[in-house]
ROFIRO-557541 format. One record per residue (C-alpha): x, y, z. Coordinates in steps of 0.2 Angstrom, whole numbers, plus 5000, padded with zeros to 4 digits. Example, Ala and Ser with C-alpha at 12.3 -4.5 7.8 and 13.67 -1.06 7.14 Angstrom:
2
506249785039506849955036
% end
This chain:
776
500150015001500850184995500950295008499950465007501050615010500750775018500850945007501651105013500051155025499651345025500051345045501751345043501851475029502351635036501351735022499751775028498651915024497551775032496951615028495551685029495451885030495351965047493852035055494352225061492752295062492852455075491252515088489952575077490952565062490352465047490452325037492052265030491952185013492151995007493952015000494951854991496651954998498251894989498751745002497051675003495851554995494351605004493051765004492251835019490851965026491152045042489652135052489652285064488152335073487152485064487752655071486852705085486052865090487552925102488752885089487852995078487453115089488853255085487553305068486053355081487353445095487953555081486353625076485353675087485653885086486353955069486254135065484654155058483954215039483854415037482054445043481554275052481254395069482254535071481454635083480854575100479254595104479254755113479854825100478654795085477454925080476454955095474554875096473054955095472654955114474454995118474355145106472555215115471455155100469955065102470354915089471654895074470554965062470555155071472255155074472755095056471655245050472355365060474155305054473555345037472955515041474855545050475755485037474855565024475455715036477455665035477355545051478955455049478255335062476655325057477255255039478355135047476855075059475655035043477054965033477154835048475354815048475454755031476954655031476154545045474254575042473754665057472154735055472254725035472254605023474454565021474954655006476954675002476854774990475954905003477154865017478654905005477855064999477655145017479255065022480055145009479155315015479555305032481455265029481555415015480955505031482255445042481555315052482855185053482055045060480955055042482355045033482854885041481254805039481354865020482954775019482254635023480854645010482054674999483054495004481554385002480754484988479154504998478254654988479954704978480954614966482354524975484054624977485354584988486254744984484854844989484454735006486354775010486154975007484854985018485354865032486954965031486055125033484955055047486455005056487555175052486055255061485855165075484855025072485754885080484354755072485054805055486954785062486354605064485754575049487254665038488154535049487254395044487754455024489454455028489554285038488554195024489154295012487754315003487854464991489154534996490754424997491054315015491854395028491654315045492754445054491754595048490354495053490954465071491154655072489454695067488854555081489954635094489254795091487254745091487854635105488654805116486954905111486054765118485154645105485454465111485254395094486954495090487654425105487154235102487854245084489154305089489454165100489254045086490454135078491654095093491153925096491653895078493154015077492554095061493154265059493754265077495054155086493854005093493554045112492153925120492354005138491954175128490454115119489554025135489654195141488754265128487454135128487254155145487154355143485854325129484854165138484754275154483854415144482554285138483354235120482654055122483853985106485454065116484753965131484653785120486553825115487053865133486453695139487253615128488953705132488253655151487953475148489853455139490653555149491453665136491953835140491053815155491053695172490053535167488353575174487153445167485753485178485653665175485853605156484253505159483353655168483553745151483153635140481453585149480953755150481353785133480453645124478953685136479153865127478853775112480653735107480553575097482553595096482553615115481353455118482453355106484153385115483353375132482853195125484553175122484953205139483653065144484252945132486152955140485652985156486453155158486053275170484253145174484152975178484252885160482352875155482052785138480252805138480452985142481653025128480452935116479153055122479953185118481053135102479053085095478453275102479853365093479853255078477753265075478153465075479453425062481053435070481953305059483453255069482253205082481253095070483053005067483552985083481752905087482252795071483852745080483052685098481852585088483252515076484352485092482752435102483052535116481452595128480452535113480052355104481352345089480552365075481552395059480152455049479752595059481652645061481752645040480152775040480852885052482552895046481752895028480553035033482153125040483253095027481953165012482253335023483953325022484553245040486053165031486453055046484852985043485152935026486652835032485752725042484252725029485652655020486152535032484352465034484352435015486052335014485552225025483752185022483152245039481352305038481352355019481952235006483652225003484152344991486152384987485952484974484952604985485852584999487252644990486352784984486152855001488052805007488552914992487453054997487953045016489753025008489553194999488953285012490453245022490253085033491753005034490652835039489752835027491152855014491852695022490052615020490152655001491952624998491152435007489852424993490952474979492152344983491052194981489752234969488252134969486252154965486252304954487952384961489352364950491052334959492152494955493852484961494152664958492852714967492952614981494652664983494252864981492752814995493952735007495252865006494052995011493352895026495152855032495453065029493853065041494752965054493652785050495152675055494252505048494352615032496152655032496652455035495752435019496252585010497852505015497552325008497052424991498852494992499552334993498552244982498852384968496752404966495952564960497752634963499552614958500252464969501252564983501552434998502452555007501052665008499952525013500952505029500852695034498852655032498852475042500352555056498952695058497552595060498552465073499052645084497252695084496652525090496052445074497052265079496552215061497852355056499152275067498852135058499152175043500452265047501352125054501252025039502052165031503552155042503551965042503751955024504652125020503152185011503352385009504452385025506152315028505752135036505852145056505251985062505352055081504152175075503152065065503051965081502452095093501252145080500451975080500451965098499352135097498152055085498251895094497651985111496452075100495451905096496051895078496451695076497451705061498751825069498851695084499051565070500351645063501451695078501251495081502051485067503451595068503851505088503851345077505051405065506151505078505851655065506251805075505951705092506851555100506051395094504651355109503451225104502451235119502151415116501651365097500351235103499451375113499451485101498751385088497451315097496951475100496951505082496151345076494651375090494351555085494051485067495651495059495951315052497651335046497951345066496951165068498251105055499651155064499151085080498750925071500450925065501250945083500050825089500650695076502650715079502350745098503150905098502751025111501250925116501150755119501050625105499050605102498850525085496950545089496950715094497850735077496550645068495250765076495950915071496350855054494450805051494050985058494951055046494950945030492950965036492951155032493851105012495651115016496251005004497850975015497250935030496050795019497850725014498750715031497050645038497550495026499150515029498850485048497450345047498850235037500250275050498850245063498550065055500250025054500550085072498949985079498050135084499250245092500950195093502250325091502650365073504250285069505750375071506350305055505050395046506450495038507550385033505950275025505550435016507350465009507550275003505950284994506050434986507850394979507050224973505550344963504350364975503850534973502250554984503750494995504750644993503350764994503450685012505350715016505250885007503850945020505150855034506450965029505351105028504751105045506351015054505450865059506750715062507850825050508750985052507651125044508151165026507051265014508351235000508351065003506451045007506451164987507451034980506350884984504750954981505350994963506050824962504150764965503250914953504650844938504150654943502350694939501750714959500650874957500750914975502650944973502351074961501051154974502251154987503651234979502651354971501851404988503751444994503951554976502551654980502651684998504651674998504651535011506251505013506551574994506751724985504951774981504751724962502851744959502851734940503651544942502451504958500951544944501751434932501951294944500251314951499551314933500551134930499651074945497951134940498051054923498650874932497350864942497650954958496451064962497351164975498351204960496951274952496351364966498051464971498051514952496351574948496851694964498451734959497451794944495951894955497551994962498652004947500051914957501451834945500151854930499252014924497552024933496151924922494451924932493851784917495451674919494951694940493351624935493851484926495151434936494151434952492751374943493651214939494351204959492551204965491951064951493250964955492650964975493851104982492351174995493351344997493651344979491451354976491451514991492551614983491551564964490251634976491151804978491451814961489651774954488951894968490452034962490152004944492051954940492251904922490251854923488851914923488351964942487251834947486551824966485551664964487151574956488251654970486851584985486751404978488651414979488951504996487551355002488651214992490251275002489451295019488551105015490351055010490851105029491851285023491451405035491551565026490351485013489251475029489651655033489151715016487751585014486851645030487151835024486351805006485051715018484851875030484751975014483251885008482351845025481252015019480751975001
% end
């Protein structure tokens, strides 16, 4: 009986962008795309929770009270035209008749009063044309409050043709003549660049003048400039002081903004209890912005005991009165099931309501529901549109989601590496570190951009230092392989340690490999066994294979062939062909040794003798022993010679193992072109693992020019030949439309086949698509 010999298993290859790509979502951040990386045959999806209300709160907090558009409410109530009773008349009609007579007699104040009556429809039918006529007469006679009101009509185009130059002149005239409300309106024109060149410094000067003149809107608008650092140096203490002054003079929006500063302790000592009081008062007075912010304090338990039911009531109240951010926040409660029964349909309804009124954060959250088929039916095209809208509005997380969609494509979304790269770049610039990891992968692979592994290393380091352990893992691989950085095994070890502690099983596996081979560390098989076990049971099947080998040879653990068999079986069941081959070898050894005796010490001698006698599978086994230093001194060069001998002798596993060494630079200089040739030879010789590896190389453009059509052909061949991971990757190809017309139904069937064949990542994608279809 010819002994079946093992191939070089990926568990003992230092080149890992993963036996499977590691999961790296940061809290509250978006999905990572399924990727077929440079060093893997597997594709996977990663999921993260939808953004929560708290995580998206910035869009609410930063838009409470902004400078009003000219003419919104410039006159305080006591400074508007007096009512009939205040003027001593029995009715508005009687007062109106008196104003008419006085205005005709040249009384400017009476002309102003008539203008305001017609502007507001007080005692008469509202008529902006007559309002403009009488306000013009008042202004011409030196009634400068009338000039300010007339300026608003020209700004708004009410009763007159809109004329920003005329509005500017009227506001300036009223301001220059001591009408401080005119200074506020003039400041707004300069702040916004409306009808004049934008000049926030000029705006600040005008607001300051109005504030000193007792106009609290000027104080509040000046506070906004100090808060934003627009036209003045940013000064939160000064902003708080100005909001305080305006609030104390009963300007409600200033009280709202002061409350937010008190809640956060910005510019003032934190006083969340007072913040609650101010917001509660403003809310009861009818400020829906205040109700919305008060709801948020109840939701978070800031200044009050957390009360999600009270938060829901307040969000609902504000939403009913068209405070759209409150609708979004209420939707977030329904999406997360916080204080209410989880209801994705209701969340979607509220998000779209807010989105249709320009809440970009709500658009992104609605997109997330579309992408995952939660509430509405799965609609990746619609999700992509909404993510793009949010990204264009400057929401970095939306750009990260958009990059994910464009990376993988599928179901109406065409994969687009260039757009994915641009989206990840914007997200990374916005400090979404998971996006920096994927951006690094695109630089590493030359997808959507010129290949630049050095830039990839910078991005992975940025993510790693920011706490995203996936970045540490990829950076560790780069240091281990010298990809974009100078090889530094000590640095690689430290990064793998960090990623392993961050629960990335592939990092644990790679670290275990280093301890087996003594690369960057002293050989420590006990430590290797512990790490490989952690990798194995974390889901990295390569760790199971490596651990099985340690048990088979009694290296670092007591020899236990039954335990080795179980580990090989676990990996074989997921579609790892090397594990299946090792399992067959082990069964032969167990039979020969009568169920568990020690593996013969003469194994190397026997393999050498058989190899010299022309038994090519035994040459593969002997090459493997040299690659691992098992029963012979470790010698990668000798391993390569034996694999080449076996390959030349027709043993295709030798071609695959030599190809892996050359592809990955495992003890030999990297020669990806030759590796591709060896994989092609193995594939043509019926070794499906060779077909699978070659297909991945065509996907990645490694050693060959990128060719999705050829990648599809080889990976399909591997799948048809029984390689379950190949079936999973073929599913990804159909889902994305790489080299074939996108076919989600075909992808679904392939993921199911891969899963039923024992490939866990096939199960991941199969379950994802099942979830996406659940609403259909």
